[in-house]
Structures are given as C-alpha cells and as structure tokens.
C-alpha positions in Angstrom: -0.2 -0.3 0.3 2.5 2.7 0.5 4.8 1.8 -2.1 1.6 2.5 -4.6 1.3 5.6 -2.9 5.2 7.1 -3.1 4.5 6.2 -7.0 1.6 8.3 -6.5 3.1 11.3 -5.5 5.6 11.3 -6.8 3.8 11.1 -10.4 2.1 14.1 -9.2 5.6 15.8 -8.1 6.5 15.2 -11.0 3.3 16.5 -13.3 3.8 19.9 -11.3 7.2 20.1 -12.0 6.1 19.9 -15.7 3.6 22.6 -15.7 5.6 25.3 -14.0 8.5 24.2 -16.9 5.9 24.5 -19.0 4.5 27.2 -18.0 7.9 29.4 -17.7 9.1 28.1 -20.8 6.1 29.5 -22.1 6.5 33.0 -20.6 9.4 33.5 -22.9 8.0 32.3 -25.8 5.1 34.9 -25.8 3.4 37.6 -24.2 0.2 37.9 -23.0 -1.4 41.4 -23.9 -5.3 42.6 -23.5 -8.0 43.7 -26.1 -6.0 47.0 -25.4 -2.4 46.4 -25.3 -3.0 44.0 -29.2 -5.9 46.8 -30.5 -2.7 48.5 -30.4 -0.2 47.0 -32.1 -1.6 44.4 -34.1 -2.3 46.9 -37.1 1.1 47.1 -37.8 1.9 43.1 -36.8 2.0 39.8 -38.6 -2.4 39.2 -37.1 -2.8 35.3 -37.9 -6.2 33.2 -36.3 -4.3 29.7 -35.7 -8.7 28.2 -35.2 -9.4 26.2 -37.6 -11.3 27.7 -41.0 -15.2 27.2 -40.4 -13.6 29.3 -36.4 -12.9 32.1 -38.7 -15.4 31.6 -41.5 -17.7 32.6 -38.8 -16.0 35.3 -37.6 -12.8 37.0 -37.4 -10.7 39.9 -35.9 -11.0 43.1 -38.7 -7.5 41.4 -40.7 -6.4 38.7 -39.5 -4.6 35.9 -42.4 -5.8 32.2 -41.2 -3.8 29.8 -40.4 -4.7 27.1 -38.3 -2.7 25.4 -35.7 -2.9 21.8 -37.6 -1.2 23.7 -40.4 1.3 25.6 -38.9 3.9 23.0 -39.7 4.6 23.3 -43.4 2.6 27.5 -43.4 4.9 28.8 -41.0 7.3 30.1 -43.6 4.5 32.4 -44.4 4.8 34.2 -41.4 7.9 36.8 -42.0 10.4 36.2 -39.0 11.4 39.8 -38.8 7.8 41.4 -37.8 5.7 41.0 -34.6 3.5 38.3 -34.8 -0.3 38.6 -33.4 -1.7 35.7 -32.5 -4.8 34.5 -31.4 -7.1 31.0 -31.6 -10.9 30.6 -29.9 -9.0 30.4 -25.8 -5.8 31.0 -26.4 -4.1 27.4 -26.0 -3.3 26.5 -30.1 -1.8 30.2 -30.1 0.1 29.1 -26.6 1.4 26.4 -28.7 2.1 28.2 -32.1 3.8 30.3 -30.6 5.6 28.0 -29.1 6.4 26.0 -32.1 6.6 29.6 -33.8 9.9 30.4 -31.0 11.7 27.0 -31.8 12.3 28.3 -35.2 13.2 31.5 -34.5 10.8 34.1 -33.9 11.0 36.6 -31.4 7.8 39.0 -31.8 5.2 36.9 -30.4 2.2 37.8 -29.1 -1.2 36.8 -28.0 -4.4 38.0 -27.3 -5.4 37.6 -23.9 -8.7 35.1 -23.4 -8.5 34.5 -27.0 -11.0 36.0 -29.4 -13.8 34.1 -27.3 -13.2 37.7 -25.1 -13.0 39.9 -27.8 -15.7 43.3 -27.9 -13.8 44.4 -31.3 -15.1 44.5 -34.5 -15.5 41.4 -36.2 -15.8 39.8 -40.0 -18.1 36.5 -40.9 -18.4 35.4 -44.0 
C-alpha cells in the first residue's frame, strides 16, 4: 500500500514540475496582451488566427490571416520572422502552442490575445 502511495506522490510531483517548466517556457516565448494592448499593436504586425477554417469563417478579427494550428508546421514560412506576430485562437490554448513552435523556429516578437477570441469585443468580420 505504501509503495503505491509513494508512486502516486512521485507522479504528482513530476506533473507539477512539468507544468511549472511549461509555464515558464511559455512566458519566455509569448507576451499575453489584453484586448486594449492587442488593438494598439496588431495593425502594425502580422495578425494570425490559428483556429480552423470553419471557426475563422464564422467570425474573425478584421485583418487577420487564417493559418490553422493544424497546418502551422507546413505553413509557418508564410509568417515573416522580422515583424511582430500577433496570434489568437478561441481561448489561448492553440495560440500558446503556436507561439512555442514559432519560438523554436526563431521568431522573437510573439504576442497573443489574452483569453482568446471568445473575449474579443472589437470589430469582427464573418464570411
């Protein structure tokens, strides 16, 4: 019984350490911006919506390009590494993963919309 308990405690500790390391890596890779901060800078940057095409067509931030996270590995070269990149998805989970990937590819100015598109109250475009 005690071996099982030790094993469970060890697994929990490993998971907590992993979560902390991932959070620190993410913090170094991408800057979370409030909607106001996002609006201030995205017009001078590359605005990328990493949601799937159906989500993008249902409504997206005016001026955004759709590069779904599922296609990012093949299409990341469409994003210029010398200009700021503003990412968003529905809730920030996919844009966080996209930022981590782009960071590994050498992109440096990575920003994401805090809370994602679901929190956006600005202008949108639908198809």
